[in-house]
C-alpha positions as a Markdown table, in Angstrom:
| # | Residue | x | y | z |
|---|---|---|---|---|
| 1 | Met | -2.4 | 1.8 | 6.8 |
| 2 | Gly | -2.1 | 1.3 | 3.8 |
| 3 | Leu | 0.7 | -0.9 | 1.6 |
| 4 | Leu | 2.8 | -0.3 | -0.2 |
| 5 | Ile | 3.0 | -3.7 | -2.4 |
| 6 | Tyr | 6.1 | -4.0 | -4.0 |
| 7 | Gly | 8.1 | -7.1 | -6.0 |
| 8 | Pro | 7.6 | -10.1 | -7.5 |
| 9 | Asn | 7.0 | -12.0 | -4.0 |
| 10 | Ser | 4.9 | -9.1 | -2.9 |
| 11 | Ser | 7.0 | -7.5 | -0.9 |
| 12 | Glu | 4.1 | -5.4 | 1.6 |
| 13 | Ile | 5.5 | -2.7 | 3.4 |
| 14 | Glu | 2.6 | -1.1 | 6.0 |
| 15 | Leu | 2.9 | 2.8 | 5.9 |
| 16 | Asp | 0.2 | 5.2 | 6.5 |
| 17 | Asp | -2.3 | 6.4 | 4.2 |
| 18 | Arg | -1.3 | 9.9 | 4.3 |
| 19 | Leu | 2.3 | 9.2 | 3.9 |
| 20 | Leu | 2.0 | 6.8 | 1.3 |
| 21 | Ala | -0.4 | 9.2 | -1.3 |
| 22 | His | 2.2 | 11.6 | -0.3 |
| 23 | Leu | 5.0 | 9.1 | -2.1 |
| 24 | Arg | 2.8 | 7.4 | -4.1 |
| 25 | Leu | 2.6 | 10.6 | -6.1 |
| 26 | Val | 6.5 | 11.3 | -6.5 |
| 27 | Ile | 7.1 | 7.7 | -7.0 |
| 28 | Val | 4.9 | 7.6 | -9.8 |
| 29 | Ser | 6.0 | 10.7 | -11.3 |
| 30 | Lys | 9.8 | 9.3 | -11.0 |
| 31 | Met | 8.2 | 6.0 | -12.7 |
| 32 | Arg | 6.9 | 8.3 | -15.2 |
| 33 | Asn | 10.8 | 9.3 | -17.1 |
| 34 | Gln | 12.0 | 5.7 | -16.3 |
| 35 | Glu | 13.8 | 6.9 | -13.4 |
| 36 | Ser | 15.9 | 4.3 | -10.6 |
| 37 | Phe | 16.0 | 5.4 | -7.1 |
| 38 | Ala | 16.3 | 3.7 | -3.6 |
| 39 | Leu | 13.5 | 5.1 | -0.5 |
| 40 | Ser | 14.7 | 4.7 | 2.1 |
| 41 | Trp | 13.3 | 5.3 | 5.8 |
| 42 | Thr | 13.7 | 4.9 | 9.8 |
| 43 | Val | 12.4 | 1.0 | 11.3 |
| 44 | Glu | 10.3 | 2.0 | 14.4 |
| 45 | Ala | 12.1 | 1.0 | 18.2 |
| 46 | Asp | 8.7 | -2.1 | 18.1 |
| 47 | Arg | 9.6 | -2.7 | 15.2 |
| 48 | Gly | 13.0 | -3.7 | 15.5 |
| 49 | Ser | 14.8 | 0.0 | 15.5 |
| 50 | Gly | 17.5 | 1.0 | 12.1 |
| 51 | Arg | 17.2 | 1.6 | 8.8 |
| 52 | Glu | 15.7 | 0.3 | 5.5 |
| 53 | Ser | 15.8 | 1.2 | 1.5 |
| 54 | Leu | 14.7 | -0.5 | -1.0 |
| 55 | Trp | 15.4 | -0.4 | -5.2 |
| 56 | Val | 12.5 | 0.8 | -6.6 |
| 57 | His | 13.2 | 0.3 | -10.8 |
| 58 | Pro | 10.5 | 1.1 | -13.0 |
| 59 | Ala | 10.5 | -2.8 | -14.2 |
| 60 | Ile | 9.5 | -4.6 | -10.9 |
| 61 | Pro | 5.9 | -4.5 | -10.2 |
| 62 | Leu | 5.0 | -1.8 | -7.3 |
| 63 | Arg | 1.2 | -1.4 | -5.7 |
| 64 | Phe | -0.1 | 1.1 | -3.6 |
| 65 | Arg | -3.1 | 0.0 | -1.7 |
| 66 | Phe | -4.8 | 2.5 | 0.8 |
| 67 | Phe | -7.2 | 1.0 | 3.4 |
| 68 | Gly | -9.4 | 4.7 | 3.2 |
| 69 | Ser | -12.0 | 5.0 | 1.2 |
| 70 | Arg | -10.7 | 9.0 | 1.0 |
| 71 | Pro | -8.2 | 10.3 | -0.9 |
| 72 | Pro | -6.4 | 12.6 | 1.7 |
| 73 | Ala | -5.7 | 16.5 | 1.3 |
| 74 | Ile | -1.9 | 17.0 | -0.5 |
| 75 | Asn | 0.9 | 19.1 | 1.0 |
| 76 | Arg | 3.1 | 20.4 | -1.5 |
| 77 | Ala | 5.7 | 20.9 | 0.5 |
| 78 | Trp | 6.0 | 17.6 | 2.4 |
| 79 | Ile | 5.4 | 16.0 | -1.9 |
| 80 | Asp | 8.3 | 18.8 | -2.9 |
| 81 | Leu | 10.7 | 18.1 | 0.1 |
| 82 | Met | 10.4 | 14.3 | -1.4 |
| 83 | Ser | 11.3 | 15.2 | -4.8 |
| 84 | Thr | 13.7 | 17.3 | -3.8 |
| 85 | Ala | 15.8 | 14.4 | -1.7 |
| 86 | Ala | 14.6 | 11.8 | -5.0 |
| 87 | Ser | 16.1 | 14.5 | -7.2 |
| 88 | Arg | 19.2 | 12.9 | -5.8 |
| 89 | Gly | 18.5 | 9.2 | -6.0 |
| 90 | Asp | 17.3 | 8.3 | -2.1 |
| 91 | Leu | 13.9 | 9.6 | -1.8 |
| 92 | Arg | 13.4 | 9.9 | 1.7 |
| 93 | Ile | 10.5 | 8.3 | 4.2 |
| 94 | Met | 10.7 | 11.7 | 6.2 |
| 95 | Pro | 8.1 | 14.1 | 8.3 |
| 96 | Glu | 5.3 | 16.1 | 7.0 |
| 97 | Pro | 6.2 | 19.6 | 7.3 |
| 98 | Asp | 4.0 | 22.4 | 7.7 |
| 99 | Glu | 2.3 | 23.9 | 5.0 |
| 100 | Gly | 3.2 | 26.8 | 3.8 |
């Protein structure tokens, strides 16, 4: 599991390293273009259920912490799926699609 550490208070969001690696590519691309957007995800039942969103802005500190020592292989289809959602202003965490 990795951490997305966000904001001046260093709020931590625990995510799978593989998911975090893919999110990092999409988020860094948007930040390079000085784009702000919402990052949204579903909260699992063991954590209380529901949905959460986070406003991501280039001026707010953001850090990615991976616990695995090796970067995962990148699934281009997953990047494209998340990038398409992000282009509408809401980057949603979604299950990984099959490659191809």
